N, C-alpha and C positions, 0 to 999 in steps of 0.2 A: 480565625476560622469563621466563615460565613455560613449563613443558613439559607437554604433554598428549598422551600416547602419543608418537608420532613427530612431532606437529605443534607447532611453536613458536607461542605466542600473544604478539603484540606488545601490550604494555600502554601505558596512557596516558602514563606517565612516560618512555617510550622515544621519544616523537614530537616532531618539530619542528612546533609548532602552526601556524606561518605557512604552511608547505607544506601541512599537513593540511587547513586550511580552504579555501585557494585552489583546490586540486585537487578537494576534496570537492564544491564547487558544480558543477563541470563533470560529475563523475560522477553526481550526483543528477539533473541536468537530462537527461542522456543516457538514464538508466534510465527516467525517467518518460515521455519521448517515445517510447521503444521499446514500452512495455507499455500505454500509454494506450488504444489501440483495444480491447484485451481488457477493460479496466476498464469502458469505455463499454458494450460488449456485455453484460457481466455485470450492470450496473445495469439495463439495459432488460429483460433476461430475468427478473431478480428482481422487478421492479415490475409487469410485465404480469400480467393475470389468466389463469391457465391457460396456454394456448398460443395466445392470441388473435391475436398478430402474428407471433411467431417460434416455430418448432418446436424450435429448439436453437441451439447456438453457431454452427455453420457456416451454418445457414440465416439467422441474424441477420446474420452477416458479409456474406453474399452480397446480402441485401436492402438493407442499409444502403449497401453499395458501389454497387449498381445504381441505387438511387433518390436517394441523397444524395451519392454520390461519395466520394473520399478525405477531403474536408473533413468529411463527416458522421461519420467515425470519430474526428475530433479536436474535436468540439463541446465547448466548455468548457475546452479545453486552455490557452488563454491565461491565464484566471483561475487555473487549476490550477498554473501555474508559480510562484505565490506560495508554494506549499508547499515551495519550496526553503528557506524560513526554518525550517519545521518539520523538514525533513530534517537541517539542521545542528543544530537543537536536540535532535533524537533522538540523533544521534551523540554529541554532547557529554554529554548526560545519561547515556547508556549507559556511556560510558567513565568518567565521574566517579563514578557510583554503583557501578560494578564495582570501582573502586579503593577506594572507601569500605568496601564490604562485605568486601573482602579483609582488612581490619583485624580482622574478627570471624570470618570463615570462610575456610579455604583451598580449600574445595570449588568447583571451576569450575562445577558445576551450580547451586549456590546463587547464586553471583555472576551467572550468566547469567539465571536466573529473575528475581531481584530487579531487576537492572539493565534487563533487557528490558521488564518491566512498568512500571517507573518512566519509562523513555524513552518508552514509548507514551503514558502519561498526559500527559506534557508536550507531546508532538507532537500528540496529538489535540485538546488545548485550543487549539492554534494552527490546526489543520487543519480542524476541523468547520465553521466558517463558510465556508471556501473550498469545502469539499466540498458544502455545501448548495447554494450557487450553481452550482457545477460540475455537480452531478447534475441540476438542473433544466434546465441547458443541454444535457446529454446526452440528455434526454428530448424535446427539440425535434425535429421531423421526424416519423418514423413513430410514435414513442412519445409524442408531445406530449399526447395525450388522457389520459395517465396522470399528467400533471403539473398541479399547481394553478396554476402561473404559466406564461404563454406570451409569447413574443416577438411583438410586433405584426408582421403581414405586411410593412409598409413597412420596418420595421427589418431584417427578414430579407433583403429585397430590396436594401436599401441596403448592408448589410455584405457581401453576396455579389458586389457589383460593384466592390469595392475591396479593398485589402489588409486582412487580418484586424485588427480593432480590438477595444477593450473595450466597444463599443456594446451588444451583446447582454448582456454581463455586467452592465453598468450598468442596463439595462432590468429584468433579473431581480432585481437587488439592490434597486432602488427598489420593485418590487412586493412583495418579501418584507417589507421594512421597513414599507411601508404597511399590509400585512395583519396582520403579527404583531409588529411592533416589533423591538427588538434581540434579544429572546428567540427570534425566528424563525430567527436565524442559528445558534442552538445547539439547534435541533430535532434530536432523535436523538442528543444528546450522550451520554446515559447508555447508549444502545444501542451507540454507537461504542466507548465505554470497555469495555463488556461483550464486544465483538467483538475489538478490537485489543489490549487489554492481555493477555488470555489468549493471543492469537495470537503476540504478540511474546515473551511470557514462555515460550511453548512452543518457538518457532522457534530461539532461541539455544541452549538446552540440547540440543535434538534435533540441531542443526547440529554442535555439538561432539561429541556422542555418535556420530553417523554418521561424522564425520571421523576420530575415534579408531579406530572399528571398521575403516574402510576402510584406515587406515594399517597396521593389523595384518595385513590380508589382501593388501595391495598388494605387488608385487615390490620388491626392494631397488632404490633409486635412483629410484623413481617420484616425480616432482615433487609437492611438497605442494600446490601451487596446483590441480593437476588433481583431487586427492582432495577438496579443499575445494569445488571447483566442482561435484563430484558430490554431496557432502554437503548443499549448499545447497538444491537442488531437492527432495531427499528430505525434508529438514526442512520445506520449504514445503508439500509435498503432505500431510504428516502434520498440520501445524498448521492448514492450510486446511480439511481434511476435518473436523477436530474442531470448529472454530469457525464453520463455514458457516451453521448454523441462525441464529445471532445476526446474521450478516451479512445474511441475508434480511430479518430483522426490522428491522435498522438501515436498510436501503434503503427499505422501506415507510414507516417512521416519517418519514424525512427528505423523501421525495418526495411522499407523500400527505398530509403535514401531521398525522399522528396524534400523540397525546400520551402514550399509555400503551404501554410495551413489553410488559407482561403481556397486556393486552387485544388488542394487535396479534397477539401470538403465538397466543392462543386463537382469534382470528378466522381467521387463516391456516390453522390446523389444521382448523377447522370447515368452511371453504369449499373447501379444496383437498387436505386430507388430509396425512398424515405426509410424503409425497414432496415437499411444497412446501419442506421444509427442505433439499432437495438442489438447489433452483433456483439456476442460475448456478454450480454447483460446478465443472463442467468448465471453464467460462470462467475461473473464479477460479484453478483449478489451472494452466490453460494460461498465465494471466498471471503467477501467482506463481512458477512454475518457472523460466521464462527470467529473470524479475526477480531471482530468487535467484542464478542463475548470474552475472548482471551485477553484482548487489550483492556477492556473495562475491569474484568475480575483481576487480571494481573496488575494493572496500573493502580486501581483503587487499593488492592491489597498491598502493593509496593509502597504506596504513600502511607498506609497505616503502619506498616512495618518500619518505615523510615521516619516516623514521627519522633520529634525530639523527646529525649528521655523525660524531661520535666513536664511534658504535656500528656504523656501516656495515661496517667491515672485520672486525668480530667475529661477524657473522651470516652463516650459510651456509644456503642453501635447497636 
């Protein structure tokens, strides 16, 4: 276990892996369910032309809730739950790469940057096909005219009269495969990597940096978990602001069926100006900040609960 300022970092070798994975699934599912509505709103804002449907985050929330109900805020959520696999892959990759890099560099920043980027690469390879289907489902309803694929009215009616099923997900999946083949599920893969690898590589070092600074400023006896819970959203806001332009491009590529990241970027600038790069930023920050609180509190608590039995009595928080 390493020391970073006043904050102790629990490393991979300190964990009981059985506890770590079983508790980790619950933590990941809870986090995704909490922030999914903000992710849906962000996607719709980024894909719409100008302000054709929504004038902003709050306006989108009110309109979706009024016209589509609470279920409208969770369009595509069922298929999105498959990203639990990528969540576990992300955690495992991050911890293993961090351990590997420690053999070559003692710097926590270096370990965080490399491990965060590698973890995102692995996770996005699993997540992108799920995201492609999920985002098309998100656009059904008020934003459906921006999506290349649409759920048939009969399917929408049928699924609205019974418990949620994977019917709409299957419908969209079939349409994507018929139009684009297997490659259609990896549309926007490069844009996703250009968005999420830097975001992840930035989030971890900023998180540790802010946690260290806060620990130096905090009064003696302040619980470390509180400092970490504050550092998480600060890191999320910083990383989200820096990487938002690529997130806008990624959303357009995946939903509108574009093929070139560079051409999409140029077209967006030509049509809507430089401010298009800030589209969905407030929704992204709104979703990423509470997500970071949940992730930090959940993840740090998860690691403490998963500490190997022989180490429990030697650790004091």
